[in-house]
DSSP file (Angstrom, degrees, kcal/mol; ACC not computed):
  #  RESIDUE AA STRUCTURE BP1 BP2  ACC     N-H-->O    O-->H-N    N-H-->O    O-->H-N    TCO  KAPPA ALPHA  PHI   PSI    X-CA   Y-CA   Z-CA
    1    1 A M     >        0   0    0      0, 0.0     4,-2.2     0, 0.0     5,-0.2   0.000 360.0 360.0 360.0 -42.2    7.1   46.6  -17.2
    2    2 A A  H  >  +     0   0    0      1,-0.2     4,-2.3     2,-0.2     5,-0.2   0.880 360.0  51.2 -65.4 -36.8    3.7   45.2  -18.1
    3    3 A E  H  > S+     0   0    0      2,-0.2     4,-2.0     1,-0.2    -1,-0.2   0.889 109.3  50.6 -66.4 -39.1    5.3   42.3  -20.0
    4    4 A F  H  > S+     0   0    0      2,-0.2     4,-2.2     1,-0.2    -2,-0.2   0.922 111.0  48.0 -65.3 -43.0    7.5   41.4  -17.0
    5    5 A V  H  X S+     0   0    0     -4,-2.2     4,-2.1     1,-0.2    -2,-0.2   0.903 111.7  49.6 -64.8 -41.1    4.5   41.4  -14.6
    6    6 A S  H  X S+     0   0    0     -4,-2.3     4,-1.5     1,-0.2    -1,-0.2   0.852 109.7  52.7 -66.7 -32.3    2.5   39.2  -17.0
    7    7 A M  H  X S+     0   0    0     -4,-2.0     4,-2.0     2,-0.2    -2,-0.2   0.903 108.7  49.5 -66.8 -41.1    5.5   36.9  -17.2
    8    8 A I  H  < S+     0   0    0     -4,-2.2    -2,-0.2     1,-0.2    -1,-0.2   0.895 108.7  53.5 -64.3 -39.4    5.6   36.6  -13.4
    9    9 A K  H  < S+     0   0    0     -4,-2.1    -1,-0.2     1,-0.2    -2,-0.2   0.865 114.8  40.9 -62.5 -36.2    1.8   35.9  -13.4
   10   10 A G  H  < S+     0   0    0     -4,-1.5     2,-0.7    -5,-0.1    -2,-0.2   0.775 105.3  66.1 -86.6 -27.5    2.3   33.0  -15.8
   11   11 A H     <  +     0   0    0     -4,-2.0     3,-0.4     1,-0.1    -1,-0.1  -0.858  50.5 175.5-104.8 114.1    5.5   31.4  -14.6
   12   12 A K        +     0   0    0     -2,-0.7    -1,-0.1     1,-0.2    -4,-0.1   0.305  64.5  82.5 -98.7   8.6    5.2   29.8  -11.1
   13   13 A N        +     0   0    0     32,-0.0    -1,-0.2     2,-0.0     2,-0.1   0.493  61.8 115.5 -91.7  -3.5    8.7   28.3  -11.0
   14   14 A L        +     0   0    0     -3,-0.4     3,-0.1    -6,-0.2    -6,-0.0  -0.378  37.1 178.8 -67.2 142.9   10.4   31.5   -9.9
   15   15 A V        +     0   0    0      1,-0.4     2,-0.3    -2,-0.1    -1,-0.2   0.710  66.4  12.5-111.2 -37.3   12.0   31.4   -6.5
   16   16 A K        -     0   0    0      2,-0.0     2,-0.4    26,-0.0    -1,-0.4  -0.998  53.3-169.3-147.3 138.4   13.5   34.9   -6.2
   17   17 A V        -     0   0    0     -2,-0.3     2,-0.5    -3,-0.1    21,-0.0  -0.994  12.6-156.1-127.2 123.8   13.2   38.2   -8.0
   18   18 A K        -     0   0    0     -2,-0.4     2,-0.6     2,-0.0    -2,-0.0  -0.877   7.2-158.9-103.1 129.0   15.7   40.9   -7.2
   19   19 A F        +     0   0    0     -2,-0.5     2,-0.5    12,-0.0    -2,-0.0  -0.927  13.9 174.5-112.8 119.9   14.5   44.5   -8.0
   20   20 A E        -     0   0    0     -2,-0.6     2,-0.3     0, 0.0    -2,-0.0  -0.984  16.2-154.3-123.3 120.4   17.1   47.2   -8.5
   21   21 A S        -     0   0    0     -2,-0.5     2,-0.1     1,-0.0     3,-0.1  -0.686  17.9-119.3 -93.8 147.1   15.8   50.6   -9.5
   22   22 A S    >   -     0   0    0     -2,-0.3     3,-1.3     1,-0.1     5,-0.1  -0.488  39.3 -93.1 -79.8 155.4   17.9   53.1  -11.4
   23   23 A K  T 3  S+     0   0    0      1,-0.2    -1,-0.1    -2,-0.1     3,-0.1  -0.411 108.5  24.3 -69.9 141.4   18.6   56.5   -9.8
   24   24 A G  T 3  S+     0   0    0      1,-0.2     2,-0.4    -2,-0.1    -1,-0.2   0.284 100.6 100.4  90.5 -10.7   16.2   59.2  -10.8
   25   25 A C    <   -     0   0    0     -3,-1.3     2,-0.8     2,-0.0    -1,-0.2  -0.895  62.2-146.3-110.5 137.8   13.3   56.9  -11.7
   26   26 A D        +     0   0    0     -2,-0.4     3,-0.2     1,-0.1     4,-0.1  -0.863  32.3 155.4-105.1 103.4   10.4   56.2   -9.4
   27   27 A H     >  +     0   0    0     -2,-0.8     4,-2.7     1,-0.1     5,-0.2  -0.146  26.3 127.0-115.4  36.1    9.3   52.6   -9.9
   28   28 A S  H  > S+     0   0    0      1,-0.2     4,-2.4     2,-0.2     5,-0.2   0.881  74.4  49.4 -65.6 -38.1    7.7   52.1   -6.5
   29   29 A A  H  > S+     0   0    0      2,-0.2     4,-2.1     1,-0.2    -1,-0.2   0.909 112.8  47.8 -66.8 -40.6    4.3   51.0   -8.0
   30   30 A F  H  > S+     0   0    0      2,-0.2     4,-2.5     1,-0.2    -2,-0.2   0.911 111.7  50.2 -64.7 -41.9    6.1   48.5  -10.2
   31   31 A K  H  X S+     0   0    0     -4,-2.7     4,-2.7     1,-0.2    -2,-0.2   0.907 110.2  50.1 -63.2 -41.6    8.2   47.3   -7.3
   32   32 A K  H  X S+     0   0    0     -4,-2.4     4,-2.3     2,-0.2    -1,-0.2   0.893 111.1  49.4 -63.2 -39.6    5.1   46.8   -5.2
   33   33 A E  H  X S+     0   0    0     -4,-2.1     4,-2.0     2,-0.2    -2,-0.2   0.916 112.2  47.1 -66.4 -43.0    3.5   44.8   -8.0
   34   34 A V  H  X S+     0   0    0     -4,-2.5     4,-2.4     1,-0.2    -2,-0.2   0.930 112.5  49.8 -63.6 -45.4    6.5   42.6   -8.4
   35   35 A D  H  X S+     0   0    0     -4,-2.7     4,-2.5     1,-0.2     5,-0.2   0.887 108.5  54.1 -60.9 -39.5    6.8   42.0   -4.7
   36   36 A F  H  X S+     0   0    0     -4,-2.3     4,-2.0     1,-0.2    -1,-0.2   0.942 111.9  42.5 -60.4 -48.4    3.1   41.1   -4.5
   37   37 A F  H  X S+     0   0    0     -4,-2.0     4,-2.2     1,-0.2    -1,-0.2   0.853 113.1  52.8 -70.3 -33.3    3.3   38.5   -7.2
   38   38 A V  H  X S+     0   0    0     -4,-2.4     4,-2.5     2,-0.2    -1,-0.2   0.913 109.8  48.7 -67.0 -41.2    6.6   37.1   -5.8
   39   39 A K  H  X S+     0   0    0     -4,-2.5     4,-2.3     1,-0.2    -2,-0.2   0.891 110.5  51.9 -63.0 -38.7    5.0   36.7   -2.3
   40   40 A K  H  X S+     0   0    0     -4,-2.0     4,-1.9    -5,-0.2    -2,-0.2   0.904 110.7  47.3 -64.3 -41.4    2.0   35.0   -3.9
   41   41 A I  H  X S+     0   0    0     -4,-2.2     4,-2.3     2,-0.2    -2,-0.2   0.909 111.5  50.8 -65.8 -43.0    4.4   32.5   -5.7
   42   42 A K  H  X S+     0   0    0     -4,-2.5     4,-2.4     1,-0.2    -2,-0.2   0.893 108.9  51.7 -62.5 -39.5    6.3   31.9   -2.5
   43   43 A K  H  X S+     0   0    0     -4,-2.3     4,-2.3     1,-0.2    -1,-0.2   0.899 109.4  50.1 -63.8 -40.3    3.0   31.2   -0.7
   44   44 A T  H  X S+     0   0    0     -4,-1.9     4,-2.3     2,-0.2    -2,-0.2   0.904 110.1  50.6 -63.3 -41.5    2.1   28.7   -3.4
   45   45 A H  H  X S+     0   0    0     -4,-2.3     4,-2.3     2,-0.2    -2,-0.2   0.912 110.3  49.1 -62.9 -42.8    5.4   27.0   -3.1
   46   46 A K  H  X S+     0   0    0     -4,-2.4     4,-2.3     2,-0.2    -2,-0.2   0.902 110.8  50.7 -63.9 -40.4    5.1   26.7    0.7
   47   47 A T  H  X S+     0   0    0     -4,-2.3     4,-2.2     1,-0.2    -2,-0.2   0.914 110.6  48.7 -63.0 -42.9    1.6   25.3    0.3
   48   48 A M  H  X S+     0   0    0     -4,-2.3     4,-2.5     2,-0.2    -1,-0.2   0.878 109.9  52.4 -65.8 -37.2    2.8   22.7   -2.2
   49   49 A D  H  X S+     0   0    0     -4,-2.3     4,-2.5     2,-0.2    -2,-0.2   0.911 109.7  48.9 -63.9 -41.7    5.7   21.8    0.2
   50   50 A K  H  X S+     0   0    0     -4,-2.3     4,-2.4     2,-0.2    -2,-0.2   0.901 111.1  49.9 -64.0 -40.4    3.2   21.2    3.0
   51   51 A I  H  X S+     0   0    0     -4,-2.2     4,-2.6     2,-0.2    -2,-0.2   0.919 111.3  48.9 -64.0 -43.2    1.0   19.1    0.8
   52   52 A D  H  X S+     0   0    0     -4,-2.5     4,-2.3     2,-0.2    -2,-0.2   0.902 111.2  49.9 -63.6 -40.9    4.1   17.0   -0.2
   53   53 A D  H  X S+     0   0    0     -4,-2.5     4,-2.1     2,-0.2    -2,-0.2   0.913 112.5  47.1 -63.4 -42.2    5.1   16.6    3.4
   54   54 A R  H  X S+     0   0    0     -4,-2.4     4,-0.9     2,-0.2    -2,-0.2   0.907 111.5  50.8 -65.9 -41.1    1.6   15.5    4.4
   55   55 A R  H >< S+     0   0    0     -4,-2.6     3,-0.5     1,-0.2     4,-0.3   0.899 111.7  48.1 -62.9 -40.5    1.4   13.1    1.4
   56   56 A E  H >< S+     0   0    0     -4,-2.3     3,-1.3     1,-0.2     6,-0.3   0.871 107.1  55.7 -68.0 -36.3    4.8   11.6    2.4
   57   57 A S  H 3< S+     0   0    0     -4,-2.1    -1,-0.2     1,-0.2    -2,-0.2   0.685 102.7  58.1 -70.9 -15.7    3.7   11.2    6.1
   58   58 A C  T << S+     0   0    0     -4,-0.9    -1,-0.2    -3,-0.5    -2,-0.2   0.483  82.3 107.4 -91.2  -3.5    0.7    9.2    5.0
   59   59 A T  S <> S-     0   0    0     -3,-1.3     4,-1.8    -4,-0.3     5,-0.1  -0.392  76.6-124.6 -74.2 154.4    2.8    6.5    3.2
   60   60 A T  H  > S+     0   0    0      1,-0.2     4,-2.7     2,-0.2     5,-0.2   0.852 109.0  58.1 -67.9 -34.2    3.0    3.1    4.8
   61   61 A D  H  > S+     0   0    0      1,-0.2     4,-2.2     2,-0.2    -1,-0.2   0.927 108.1  45.8 -61.8 -43.9    6.8    3.2    4.8
   62   62 A H  H  > S+     0   0    0     -6,-0.3     4,-2.1     2,-0.2    -1,-0.2   0.901 112.6  51.9 -64.5 -40.6    6.8    6.4    6.9
   63   63 A L  H  X S+     0   0    0     -4,-1.8     4,-2.2     1,-0.2    -2,-0.2   0.930 112.8  43.2 -61.4 -47.2    4.2    4.9    9.2
   64   64 A F  H  X S+     0   0    0     -4,-2.7     4,-2.5     2,-0.2    -1,-0.2   0.820 110.9  54.4 -74.5 -29.6    6.2    1.7    9.8
   65   65 A K  H  X S+     0   0    0     -4,-2.2     4,-2.4    -5,-0.2    -1,-0.2   0.911 111.3  46.8 -65.5 -40.5    9.5    3.5   10.2
   66   66 A G  H  X S+     0   0    0     -4,-2.1     4,-2.2     2,-0.2    -2,-0.2   0.887 112.6  49.5 -65.8 -39.4    7.9    5.7   12.9
   67   67 A L  H  X S+     0   0    0     -4,-2.2     4,-2.0     2,-0.2    -2,-0.2   0.914 112.1  47.6 -65.4 -43.1    6.4    2.6   14.6
   68   68 A L  H  X S+     0   0    0     -4,-2.5     4,-2.7     1,-0.2     5,-0.2   0.900 111.8  50.2 -65.1 -41.1    9.8    0.8   14.5
   69   69 A A  H  X S+     0   0    0     -4,-2.4     4,-2.4     1,-0.2    -1,-0.2   0.888 109.7  51.6 -64.2 -38.1   11.5    3.9   15.9
   70   70 A M  H  < S+     0   0    0     -4,-2.2    -1,-0.2     2,-0.2    -2,-0.2   0.888 113.9  43.8 -65.3 -38.4    8.9    4.2   18.7
   71   71 A I  H  < S+     0   0    0     -4,-2.0    12,-0.2     1,-0.2    -2,-0.2   0.916 120.9  38.4 -72.0 -43.3    9.4    0.5   19.6
   72   72 A E  H  < S+     0   0    0     -4,-2.7     2,-0.6    -5,-0.2    -2,-0.2   0.752  92.2  93.3 -84.1 -24.9   13.2    0.6   19.5
   73   73 A D     <  +     0   0    0     -4,-2.4     4,-0.4    -5,-0.2     3,-0.1  -0.581  46.5 178.5 -76.4 115.3   13.9    4.1   20.9
   74   74 A R        +     0   0    0     -2,-0.6    -1,-0.2     1,-0.2     6,-0.1   0.581  65.5  77.1 -94.5 -10.5   14.4    3.6   24.6
   75   75 A D  S    S+     0   0    0      1,-0.2     3,-0.5     2,-0.1    -1,-0.2   0.887  97.4  44.9 -67.5 -37.4   15.1    7.3   25.5
   76   76 A E  S    S+     0   0    0      1,-0.2    -1,-0.2    -3,-0.1    -2,-0.1   0.806 128.1  25.2 -77.2 -29.2   11.5    8.3   25.3
   77   77 A H        +     0   0    0     -4,-0.4     3,-0.4     1,-0.1     5,-0.3  -0.521  68.0 152.8-136.8  67.5   10.2    5.3   27.3
   78   78 A Q  S    S+     0   0    0     -3,-0.5    -1,-0.1     1,-0.2    -2,-0.1   0.876  80.0  37.7 -65.7 -38.6   12.9    4.0   29.5
   79   79 A K  S    S+     0   0    0     -3,-0.1    -1,-0.2     2,-0.1    -2,-0.1   0.478  98.9  86.6 -96.3  -1.4   10.6    2.6   32.2
   80   80 A M  S    S-     0   0    0     -3,-0.4     2,-1.7    -6,-0.1     3,-0.2  -0.876  71.1-143.5-103.4 116.6    7.9    1.3   29.9
   81   81 A P     >  +     0   0    0      0, 0.0     4,-2.2     0, 0.0     5,-0.1  -0.567  27.0 172.8 -78.8  87.7    8.5   -2.2   28.6
   82   82 A V  H  > S+     0   0    0     -2,-1.7     4,-2.8    -5,-0.3     5,-0.2   0.916  74.2  50.3 -66.6 -45.6    7.0   -1.7   25.1
   83   83 A R  H  > S+     0   0    0      1,-0.2     4,-2.5     2,-0.2    -1,-0.2   0.898 111.4  49.6 -61.5 -39.1    8.1   -5.0   23.6
   84   84 A K  H  > S+     0   0    0      2,-0.2     4,-2.3     1,-0.2    -1,-0.2   0.917 110.8  50.3 -64.3 -42.9    6.6   -6.8   26.6
   85   85 A F  H  X S+     0   0    0     -4,-2.2     4,-2.4     1,-0.2     5,-0.2   0.933 112.8  45.8 -60.4 -47.1    3.3   -4.9   26.2
   86   86 A F  H  X S+     0   0    0     -4,-2.8     4,-2.7     1,-0.2     5,-0.4   0.888 111.9  51.8 -65.3 -38.4    3.1   -5.7   22.5
   87   87 A N  H  X S+     0   0    0     -4,-2.5     4,-0.7    -5,-0.2    -1,-0.2   0.895 114.3  43.4 -64.9 -38.5    3.9   -9.4   23.2
   88   88 A N  H  < S+     0   0    0     -4,-2.3    -2,-0.2    -5,-0.2    -1,-0.2   0.857 123.8  36.1 -73.4 -34.6    1.2   -9.6   25.8
   89   89 A T  H  < S+     0   0    0     -4,-2.4    -2,-0.2    -5,-0.2    -3,-0.2   0.938 135.3  16.3 -85.4 -51.3   -1.4   -7.6   23.7
   90   90 A F  H >< S-     0   0    0     -4,-2.7     3,-1.4     1,-0.4     4,-0.2   0.315  92.6-137.7-107.3   7.3   -0.8   -8.7   20.1
   91   91 A D  T 3<  -     0   0    0     -4,-0.7    -1,-0.4    -5,-0.4     4,-0.2  -0.475  64.1 -43.8  62.6-139.3    1.3  -11.8   20.8
   92   92 A A  T 3> S+     0   0    0      1,-0.2     4,-2.4    -2,-0.1    -1,-0.2   0.318 114.2 100.6-102.6   8.3    4.2  -11.9   18.3
   93   93 A S  H <> S+     0   0    0     -3,-1.4     4,-2.3     1,-0.2    -1,-0.2   0.871  81.3  48.9 -66.0 -37.4    2.1  -10.8   15.2
   94   94 A I  H  > S+     0   0    0     -4,-0.2     4,-2.4    -3,-0.2    -1,-0.2   0.899 112.1  48.8 -70.6 -37.8    3.2   -7.2   15.3
   95   95 A N  H  > S+     0   0    0     -4,-0.2     4,-2.3     2,-0.2    -2,-0.2   0.905 112.4  49.0 -65.2 -39.9    6.9   -8.1   15.6
   96   96 A D  H  X S+     0   0    0     -4,-2.4     4,-2.4     2,-0.2    -2,-0.2   0.891 111.1  50.3 -65.0 -39.0    6.4  -10.5   12.7
   97   97 A A  H  X S+     0   0    0     -4,-2.3     4,-2.3     2,-0.2    -2,-0.2   0.914 111.3  47.4 -66.4 -43.0    4.7   -7.9   10.6
   98   98 A I  H  X S+     0   0    0     -4,-2.4     4,-2.5     2,-0.2     5,-0.2   0.915 112.9  49.4 -64.2 -42.3    7.5   -5.3   11.3
   99   99 A F  H  X S+     0   0    0     -4,-2.3     4,-2.2     1,-0.2    -2,-0.2   0.907 111.0  49.9 -63.2 -41.3   10.1   -7.9   10.4
  100  100 A A  H  X S+     0   0    0     -4,-2.4     4,-2.2     2,-0.2    -2,-0.2   0.893 111.6  48.6 -65.2 -39.8    8.3   -8.8    7.2
  101  101 A L  H  X S+     0   0    0     -4,-2.3     4,-1.9     2,-0.2    -2,-0.2   0.919 112.0  47.7 -67.2 -43.1    8.0   -5.2    6.2
  102  102 A M  H  < S+     0   0    0     -4,-2.5    -2,-0.2     1,-0.2    -1,-0.2   0.880 112.1  50.7 -65.1 -36.1   11.7   -4.5    6.9
  103  103 A K  H  < S+     0   0    0     -4,-2.2    -1,-0.2    -5,-0.2    -2,-0.2   0.890 108.4  52.5 -67.0 -39.1   12.6   -7.7    4.9
  104  104 A R  H  <        0   0    0     -4,-2.2    -2,-0.2     1,-0.3    -1,-0.2   0.844 360.0 360.0 -65.8 -34.1   10.4   -6.5    2.0
  105  105 A Q     <        0   0    0     -4,-1.9    -1,-0.3    -5,-0.1    -2,-0.2   0.508 360.0 360.0 -69.1 360.0   12.2   -3.2    1.9
């Protein structure tokens, strides 16, 4: 039991541990210890997933895809002429930049 717990502490790649106790044996303390370390590993995995999502959301490709979707999606802003606003504010430079980025991809 101690070797299994030390193995769980050292290996962070586990996703699921199923505990089945045999009849007549009381392993409640061992089960609680295993559950504790499995919850700790799952929490670490969730934290790493959040970090990866945040890192991906900070990339320029994600930013420009979101910007392009905001410009082209008419459902969210049916009455607001976004292209006209950008043409009046930034001239055609933002449209040229988006086109250049899409061409580069």
